C-alpha positions, 0 to 999 in steps of 0.5 A, spaced: 352 854 094 357 859 091 362 858 086 368 859 091 365 854 096 365 849 090 372 850 088 374 849 095 371 842 095 374 840 088 381 843 091 380 838 097 379 832 093 385 834 089 389 835 095 387 828 098 388 825 091 395 828 091 396 825 098 394 818 096 400 813 094 402 814 087 405 807 085 402 800 086 407 795 088 410 791 082 407 785 083 400 788 084 395 787 079 393 793 076 386 794 072 386 797 065 381 802 064 377 797 060 376 793 066 375 798 071 369 800 066 366 793 067 365 794 075 358 793 077 355 799 081 355 795 087 363 794 086 364 801 084 360 803 091 365 799 095 371 801 091 370 808 092 374 812 097 370 814 103 367 821 103 366 826 109 360 824 114 353 825 112 348 829 116 342 825 115 337 829 110 330 832 113 324 828 113 321 832 108 327 833 103 323 830 097 318 835 096 316 842 100 311 841 105 304 844 104 305 849 109 312 851 106 312 859 104 312 860 097 315 866 093 313 868 086 320 865 083 318 858 085 322 858 092 319 854 098 322 855 105 320 854 112 322 857 118 326 851 123 328 856 128 326 863 129 331 869 129 332 874 134 333 880 130 328 884 126 334 886 121 334 882 114 340 882 109 340 886 103 342 883 096 349 886 096 350 885 104 355 880 106 353 874 110 356 869 115 352 862 115 352 855 117 349 850 112 348 843 109 345 841 102 342 835 100 339 833 093 332 831 093 334 823 094 337 825 101 344 825 099 348 831 102 353 834 097 356 840 101 356 842 109 359 847 113 358 843 119 362 837 116 370 837 114 371 835 107 378 832 109 380 830 116 383 835 120 380 841 116 377 846 121 370 848 121 368 855 120 361 858 117 361 861 110 362 868 109 360 871 102 356 877 098 349 875 098 349 877 090 355 872 089 351 866 090 346 862 086 339 866 085 335 861 090 340 863 096 340 870 094 333 871 094 332 866 100 337 869 105 334 876 104 328 873 108 332 871 114 334 875 120 340 873 125 339 867 129 334 864 124 335 857 121 330 856 115 330 850 110 329 852 103 327 848 097 330 851 091 328 849 084 333 848 078 332 854 075 334 858 081 340 853 083 345 851 078 340 851 072 343 844 069 350 846 069 355 841 068 359 838 074 354 842 079 348 838 083 342 837 079 335 838 080 331 841 086 336 842 092 334 843 099 338 847 104 338 848 111 341 855 112 343 858 119 344 866 119 350 867 123 351 875 122 349 880 117 355 885 115 352 891 112 355 894 106 355 901 102 349 902 098 350 900 091 351 905 085 345 908 082 343 904 075 345 908 069 339 911 065 343 908 059 343 901 061 339 898 056 343 900 050 349 905 049 347 912 047 349 915 040 355 918 043 358 912 045 365 910 042 365 903 039 371 899 037 372 894 032 371 888 036 364 891 038 366 894 045 362 900 046 364 906 051 363 913 054 368 917 058 365 918 065 371 922 068 378 923 066 384 920 069 390 923 072 395 918 069 398 918 062 400 911 062 395 905 060 395 898 062 399 893 058 396 886 057 401 883 062 400 888 067 395 888 073 390 893 075 386 895 081 379 897 080 373 899 082 367 897 078 359 895 078 356 891 073 349 891 070 345 887 065 341 891 060 335 890 064 338 894 070 339 888 075 346 889 078 350 882 079 356 884 082 360 891 085 366 892 088 363 899 090 358 895 094 363 890 097 367 897 099 373 893 096 377 894 090 379 888 085 386 887 083 387 882 077 391 881 071 389 884 065 389 878 060 385 874 065 378 877 065 373 877 060 375 880 053 371 886 053 374 888 060 381 886 057 380 890 051 377 896 055 381 897 061 387 898 056 384 904 053 384 907 060 389 911 065 389 911 072 384 915 075 379 915 069 372 912 070 368 909 063 362 906 062 362 900 057 357 896 054 360 889 053 356 884 047 356 877 050 361 875 045 366 879 049 363 877 056 361 870 058 357 868 051 351 866 055 355 861 059 351 857 064 351 860 071 354 867 068 351 873 067 348 873 060 347 877 054 350 884 053 353 887 060 354 894 062 360 896 067 362 902 070 370 901 071 374 906 075 382 905 074 385 906 081 392 904 079 396 900 074 400 895 079 406 893 076 410 889 081 417 892 079 423 890 083 424 896 088 431 899 087 433 899 095 432 891 095 439 889 096 439 893 103 434 897 107 436 905 106 438 909 112 431 912 113 428 906 114 425 905 121 428 899 125 425 895 131 429 892 136 428 885 133 432 887 127 426 888 122 426 894 118 421 898 114 418 904 111 412 907 109 410 907 101 403 910 102 400 912 108 393 909 110 386 912 112 385 908 118 387 908 125 386 901 128 392 897 128 392 889 127 393 885 133 398 879 133 392 874 133 388 878 128 386 876 121 388 880 115 387 881 108 393 884 104 396 885 097 403 883 097 410 882 093 416 879 095 423 879 093 430 876 095 435 881 096 438 880 089 432 882 086 428 876 084 421 876 085 418 869 088 411 871 090 406 876 089 398 876 090 398 882 085 400 878 079 395 872 081 390 877 082 388 875 088 389 878 095 391 874 101 387 873 107 391 869 114 391 870 121 397 874 123 400 868 128 400 863 122 406 867 118 413 868 119 415 872 125 417 878 121 410 879 118 407 878 125 411 884 127 411 888 121 403 888 120 402 890 127 405 897 125 400 898 119 393 901 119 388 900 113 390 902 107 397 903 108 403 900 104 409 899 107 416 895 105 419 891 109 426 888 110 426 882 114 432 878 116 433 871 116 432 870 123 425 873 122 423 869 116 425 862 114 431 861 119 435 857 114 430 852 114 431 847 108 427 848 102 425 855 104 427 861 102 434 863 104 437 870 107 433 877 108 427 877 104 424 884 102 416 885 102 411 890 099 405 889 103 398 893 103 394 892 108 387 892 105 382 890 111 383 887 118 378 882 118 377 880 126 
C-alpha cells in the first residue's frame, strides 16, 4: 500500500512496544542476545507477540487464475463484486477504499478491515492514486464505485524489493468506496526532457529558469518553512506528484526536503514560479521506491511561513471579536469559502500556538505537516473558534484557560494564543 499506510503500521508497533512492561523483575532470568539468537523457529513463533487477526487468504492467492484479466504491464485482476457506477478514477484523483493484502503464501500483511492495535477505530483508506505503488495506481483506475476486485501485483509494480517492505508478488482485495475528482494536472512542459540552453545553472548542478516573477523581496532561509504549489515530472514526461492536482498547497521546512528543492527554493521570493531540473544526486539518487534520475519541478513559492511570535500575544487587542464564552479572535487573512464547519466536522488546518509570555509550544508549520482532526475532539476554544471560520481564512485566537486545558495537571496553563488557518473542511 502507500508509504503513509506502512508508516502508520510502524508507528502502531512502536506504540505497542512503549506500552509493554519496560523492566523485568530483579529475580527474573533475562536471555542475552546470543541466547535469544539460538531460539528455534518454533520457539520464536511461540514467543512472538500475537498480531492482529488474520483475514483468510483467497483460494487463488498463490497465482492469478486463467480467467484473470491481464494488462501489458503484468498486472492481473478479476472482479469479485461488480460496481454500481460507470465512472473510473484517474491517476491524479483521490480515492477511498477498503483493502486487504496477502503475500502469495497466504500471509496477510495489511488490511483496513483489521485493527492493528486493540481499540483502534476502523476506517477506509483515502489517498491520491498517484501516491501509491504502481500496481495500485494502474489497477484502481480499472474500477468503478462499489466494485471489489482482486489484484495480483508483480514485484516490479509493488515494492521492487525495497528493504522492509513486503516482497514478491502481492495479492490485494480492493473495494472502491468513493472517487473524489481532483483538478486536471498541469500540462507537461515542452522542455521536460532536458534543460534548455538559456537555463541557469548553480555550482551544484541544479538548473532552473524563471516562469513568472514574484512580488516579495525576501528569500527563504534554510531554517524557514515555506508554502508552495508544485508539480513534478520525470524526464519522459510522466507526472509523479502535484499539489496543484490535489488542490492543496504543501508546507514544509526548507532544510527537510531533497537537496535540489532546499537549494532551489532559497533562490525564490514569494509569488515567484520557477522550473527546476534536479539531477539525481540532488534528488533521490535512485533510491528504491522513489522517482529516479533527473527530476523536473515547477514550483510556485506562495509564502515564506515564519511562525514569529505575535506582538499582541500577551492579551487580546481591543478590536478583537469576543464571544459570550470569553473566546477572543481576529481575522488575519480572509477566506475564500462561504461554508463554516460544524461542531462534528473533520477539518484540516495549519496552526501555531504560544503561551502569553511568547513561548511557542506547538506548530504544524514548523513540522511541515498540516493537522487533521474532528472538531469535537479538541479543546473547547478550538471547537467553538473554528466554527467561525471559512476555508482559506487565517485567524488568531486568545483562548482563556476555561476553554483550553482548564488547569489540568501536566497540560499547558493559562490563556493560550493560536494562529489557525483553515485549509479544508473534510466532512
